[in-house]
C-alpha positions as CSV (number, residue, x, y, z in Angstrom):
1,M,-1.8,-9.9,-12.7
2,S,0.8,-12.1,-11.3
3,S,2.8,-14.9,-12.6
4,R,2.7,-18.4,-10.6
5,T,6.1,-19.7,-9.8
6,D,5.1,-22.9,-8.0
7,A,2.5,-24.2,-5.5
8,A,4.2,-22.1,-2.7
9,G,3.0,-18.8,-4.2
10,S,3.3,-16.4,-6.9
11,A,6.4,-14.2,-7.7
12,D,4.5,-11.3,-6.4
13,D,3.9,-12.9,-3.0
14,L,7.8,-13.6,-2.5
15,A,8.8,-10.0,-3.4
16,D,8.6,-7.0,-0.9
17,P,5.9,-4.6,-1.8
18,V,7.1,-1.4,-3.7
19,C,6.0,2.0,-2.2
20,D,3.4,3.6,-4.8
21,R,4.8,7.0,-4.1
22,C,8.8,6.7,-4.1
23,G,9.2,3.4,-5.7
24,E,11.3,1.7,-3.1
25,P,10.8,-1.8,-1.9
26,I,9.2,-1.9,1.5
27,P,9.9,-4.7,4.0
28,N,6.7,-6.6,4.8
29,D,6.9,-5.8,8.4
30,R,6.9,-2.0,7.6
31,V,4.3,-1.7,4.8
32,I,1.3,0.6,5.4
33,R,-1.7,0.0,2.9
34,L,-3.8,3.0,2.2
35,S,-7.3,2.7,0.9
36,S,-9.7,5.0,-0.7
37,E,-13.5,4.6,-1.3
38,P,-15.3,6.9,-3.2
39,C,-18.5,8.4,-1.9
40,P,-21.9,7.3,-3.6
41,A,-22.0,10.3,-5.9
42,L,-18.6,9.5,-7.4
43,E,-18.6,5.7,-7.3
44,R,-19.7,5.5,-11.0
45,R,-16.7,7.6,-11.9
46,Y,-14.0,6.1,-9.6
47,V,-13.2,2.7,-8.2
48,A,-12.0,1.8,-4.6
49,V,-8.3,1.1,-4.4
50,T,-5.6,-0.2,-1.9
51,K,-1.9,0.7,-2.4
52,P,1.3,-0.2,-0.4
53,Y,3.3,2.9,1.0
54,C,6.5,3.1,3.1
55,P,6.1,4.8,6.4
56,D,8.2,7.9,5.4
57,C,5.9,8.6,2.4
58,V,2.7,8.1,4.5
59,A,4.2,10.6,6.9
60,A,5.0,13.0,4.1
61,V,1.5,13.2,2.9
62,G,0.2,13.8,6.3
63,M,-1.5,10.4,6.7
64,L,0.7,9.3,9.7
65,A,0.9,11.0,13.1
66,L,3.5,10.4,15.8
67,E,2.1,9.3,19.2
68,G,3.5,11.1,22.2
69,E,4.9,9.2,25.3
70,S,2.2,8.6,27.9
């Protein structure tokens, strides 16, 4: 659901996304979107989702690894 503000875009398009874990706004150049897709045996019970997270929260749940210098 989003409310249209004008032809330039919706109000949702103008605001920074909010981290689904900590609730803090995420600058558009730092947002990480995590997606899940249920296996065939579970797809009748669950739906695929994509949600925005900040880098700190992605790292905290173990989904972000630091790359060492080459």
